[in-house]
C-alpha positions as CSV (number, residue, x, y, z in Angstrom):
1,M,-129.2,-19.7,-7.2
2,G,-127.7,-17.1,-9.3
3,S,-124.0,-16.2,-9.5
4,Q,-124.6,-12.9,-7.7
5,Q,-126.2,-14.7,-4.7
6,L,-123.3,-17.2,-4.6
7,L,-120.8,-14.3,-4.6
8,I,-122.6,-12.6,-1.8
9,I,-122.6,-15.9,0.3
10,V,-118.9,-16.3,-0.3
11,L,-118.1,-12.7,0.7
12,V,-120.3,-13.0,3.9
13,V,-118.5,-16.3,4.8
14,F,-115.1,-14.6,4.2
15,V,-115.9,-11.5,6.2
16,A,-117.3,-13.6,9.1
17,G,-114.2,-15.8,9.1
18,L,-112.0,-12.7,9.1
19,A,-113.9,-11.2,12.0
20,I,-113.6,-14.4,14.0
21,V,-109.9,-14.7,13.4
22,T,-109.4,-11.0,14.3
23,G,-111.4,-11.5,17.5
24,I,-109.4,-14.5,18.5
25,R,-106.1,-12.6,18.0
26,L,-107.4,-9.6,20.0
27,V,-108.4,-11.8,22.9
28,A,-105.0,-13.5,22.9
29,A,-103.2,-10.2,22.9
30,F,-105.4,-9.0,25.8
31,N,-104.6,-12.2,27.7
32,Q,-100.9,-11.7,27.2
33,S,-101.0,-8.1,28.3
34,N,-103.1,-9.0,31.4
35,E,-100.7,-11.8,32.3
36,R,-97.7,-9.4,32.1
37,D,-99.5,-7.0,34.3
38,M,-100.2,-9.8,36.8
39,V,-96.5,-10.8,36.8
40,L,-95.5,-7.1,37.5
41,V,-98.1,-6.9,40.4
42,Q,-96.7,-10.0,41.9
43,M,-93.1,-8.6,41.5
44,Q,-94.3,-5.5,43.3
45,T,-95.6,-7.7,46.2
46,V,-92.1,-9.3,46.5
47,V,-90.5,-5.9,46.4
48,G,-92.8,-4.9,49.4
49,E,-91.5,-7.9,51.3
50,A,-87.9,-7.1,50.3
51,K,-88.3,-3.4,51.5
52,K,-89.5,-4.7,54.9
53,Y,-86.4,-6.9,55.1
54,Y,-84.2,-4.0,54.0
55,S,-85.4,-1.6,56.7
56,K,-85.3,-4.1,59.6
57,P,-82.2,-4.3,61.8
58,K,-80.2,-7.5,61.6
59,S,-81.0,-8.3,65.3
60,I,-84.6,-9.1,64.3
61,G,-83.9,-10.8,61.0
62,G,-83.5,-7.9,58.6
63,G,-81.0,-6.6,56.2
64,E,-80.2,-3.4,58.0
65,G,-80.0,-1.3,54.8
66,S,-79.1,-4.1,52.4
67,F,-81.0,-6.8,50.5
68,S,-78.2,-9.2,51.2
69,G,-79.7,-12.4,52.6
70,F,-83.2,-11.7,51.4
71,E,-85.1,-14.7,50.2
72,A,-88.7,-14.3,49.1
73,A,-91.3,-16.7,50.5
74,A,-92.5,-19.3,48.1
75,R,-96.1,-18.1,48.4
76,F,-95.1,-14.9,46.7
77,T,-92.9,-16.3,44.0
78,V,-94.8,-19.4,42.9
79,T,-98.6,-19.2,42.3
80,D,-100.9,-21.3,40.2
81,R,-100.3,-18.9,37.2
82,I,-97.0,-17.1,37.9
83,R,-93.4,-18.0,38.7
84,I,-91.0,-15.2,39.8
85,Y,-87.2,-15.7,40.3
86,P,-85.7,-12.8,42.3
87,N,-81.9,-12.4,42.2
88,V,-80.6,-10.1,44.9
89,Q,-77.8,-7.9,43.8
90,P,-76.4,-6.5,47.1
91,P,-76.7,-4.1,48.6
92,N,-79.7,-2.3,47.0
93,K,-80.9,-4.0,43.9
94,I,-83.1,-7.0,43.0
95,L,-83.3,-8.4,39.5
96,F,-86.6,-10.3,38.8
97,V,-87.4,-12.7,36.0
98,G,-91.1,-13.6,36.0
99,Y,-93.1,-16.0,33.9
100,G,-96.8,-16.3,33.4
101,S,-98.9,-19.2,32.2
102,V,-100.2,-17.6,28.9
103,V,-98.3,-18.1,25.7
104,G,-96.3,-15.0,24.7
105,Y,-95.5,-13.2,21.5
106,D,-93.6,-16.1,20.0
107,G,-96.5,-18.5,20.2
108,Q,-94.5,-21.2,22.1
109,N,-93.1,-19.9,25.4
110,P,-95.0,-18.3,28.3
111,V,-95.0,-14.5,28.7
112,Q,-91.8,-13.3,30.4
113,V,-91.1,-10.0,32.2
114,V,-87.6,-8.9,33.4
115,A,-87.4,-6.0,35.9
116,E,-84.9,-4.5,38.3
117,W,-85.8,-2.8,41.5
118,D,-83.4,-0.2,42.7
119,Q,-83.8,0.8,46.4
120,T,-81.7,4.0,46.0
121,L,-84.1,5.2,43.4
122,G,-87.1,3.8,45.2
123,D,-88.5,2.6,41.9
124,W,-88.0,0.2,39.0
125,S,-84.8,1.0,37.2
126,S,-85.9,-1.2,34.2
127,I,-88.8,-3.2,33.1
128,A,-88.7,-5.3,29.9
129,K,-91.5,-7.4,28.4
130,V,-89.3,-10.1,26.9
131,N,-92.1,-12.4,25.5
């Protein structure tokens, strides 16, 4: 084999290796983004349950215009892939910390999303993708 052919083989191997590494990184980034979205969707589910509690009168087990006393059911906060920790901040806010099962930006810890639901706004007052 000539030196030109060896150079071509080395370049092809280098380019193929670079393409494989780039592909792996793109898939990992997609998985992280997808996991964060899943955490936010699950948080939205818990918010739906909290809004039901908020609007019910106390006589039938609700909060009567307050999140005080709201506790999310375990089936909404712990799944096979997601853990969500809601922290009620009476009377009208809930702070969420959610973890996924995919490794986040730092390469060691799972993805993490912190968000706050504000009932007076009727929307998320903040959403931060921590990891």
